[in-house]
PLY file of the C-alpha trace (Angstrom):
ply
format ascii 1.0
element vertex 91
property float x
property float y
property float z
element edge 90
property int vertex1
property int vertex2
end_header
129.67 -25.59 -93.56
127.10 -28.00 -91.76
125.88 -29.71 -94.94
122.30 -28.48 -94.37
122.16 -26.24 -97.16
120.06 -28.69 -99.28
117.53 -29.65 -96.49
117.08 -25.96 -95.76
116.16 -25.04 -99.21
114.11 -28.21 -100.05
110.66 -26.23 -98.70
111.52 -23.51 -101.35
111.84 -26.04 -104.00
108.90 -28.20 -103.20
106.74 -25.08 -103.11
107.97 -24.12 -106.43
107.53 -27.57 -107.85
104.01 -27.93 -106.48
102.85 -24.23 -107.64
101.89 -23.52 -104.07
102.06 -20.21 -102.24
104.86 -17.84 -103.64
106.63 -15.42 -101.41
104.65 -12.07 -101.07
101.63 -13.51 -102.93
98.72 -13.65 -100.39
96.57 -16.78 -100.69
93.38 -17.23 -98.26
93.85 -15.44 -94.91
95.03 -17.61 -92.05
92.98 -17.17 -88.94
95.64 -18.47 -86.24
96.55 -15.85 -83.82
100.06 -14.79 -84.93
102.46 -12.24 -83.58
105.15 -10.42 -85.84
108.20 -8.37 -85.18
109.89 -6.91 -88.41
113.80 -6.46 -87.63
115.31 -3.47 -89.46
118.02 -5.80 -91.17
115.48 -8.54 -92.15
116.18 -9.24 -95.94
112.27 -10.17 -96.49
110.16 -7.03 -95.13
106.44 -7.29 -94.69
104.23 -4.29 -93.96
101.61 -4.36 -91.24
98.89 -3.85 -94.18
100.39 -7.03 -95.94
100.47 -9.05 -92.75
96.79 -7.83 -91.82
95.43 -9.12 -95.15
97.10 -12.49 -94.83
96.45 -13.08 -91.23
93.06 -12.14 -90.12
93.60 -12.51 -86.29
96.90 -10.66 -85.75
97.49 -10.34 -82.03
100.90 -8.38 -82.13
102.85 -6.42 -84.39
106.02 -4.41 -83.65
108.94 -2.91 -85.06
112.34 -3.72 -83.74
115.16 -1.41 -83.30
117.99 -3.56 -83.96
118.37 -7.00 -85.46
117.98 -8.76 -88.68
116.92 -12.41 -90.11
118.27 -14.20 -87.06
116.66 -11.94 -84.47
116.74 -14.37 -81.77
120.57 -14.82 -82.13
121.38 -10.78 -82.74
118.89 -9.49 -80.25
117.59 -12.01 -77.83
116.37 -9.60 -75.27
114.12 -8.04 -78.22
112.98 -11.41 -79.20
111.99 -12.50 -75.68
110.19 -9.26 -74.97
107.93 -9.65 -78.47
107.17 -13.16 -77.65
105.76 -12.19 -74.27
103.84 -9.32 -75.80
102.49 -11.90 -78.68
101.32 -14.19 -75.90
100.11 -11.57 -73.55
97.52 -10.69 -76.33
95.94 -14.07 -76.36
95.38 -14.33 -72.53
0 1
1 2
2 3
3 4
4 5
5 6
6 7
7 8
8 9
9 10
10 11
11 12
12 13
13 14
14 15
15 16
16 17
17 18
18 19
19 20
20 21
21 22
22 23
23 24
24 25
25 26
26 27
27 28
28 29
29 30
30 31
31 32
32 33
33 34
34 35
35 36
36 37
37 38
38 39
39 40
40 41
41 42
42 43
43 44
44 45
45 46
46 47
47 48
48 49
49 50
50 51
51 52
52 53
53 54
54 55
55 56
56 57
57 58
58 59
59 60
60 61
61 62
62 63
63 64
64 65
65 66
66 67
67 68
68 69
69 70
70 71
71 72
72 73
73 74
74 75
75 76
76 77
77 78
78 79
79 80
80 81
81 82
82 83
83 84
84 85
85 86
86 87
87 88
88 89
89 90
């Protein structure tokens, strides 16, 4: 182990203590222009409908045919294509 478990979990601990945003519970819509790619083996699944409610300026959404939580490592070719597609929507 790399001894980074505590630091990676701290965000969740801080959010729980502060009463801040909870996973899956939308707050005010975010207007930044995001792109989303859902990988089939991702453990946190979001629907396009939920994402569009949460992000009012969605520029890209797609479903990948392989990969999971670590999509950039598991399917880097897909991740690169998805990042390019997101930025293409911003020009």
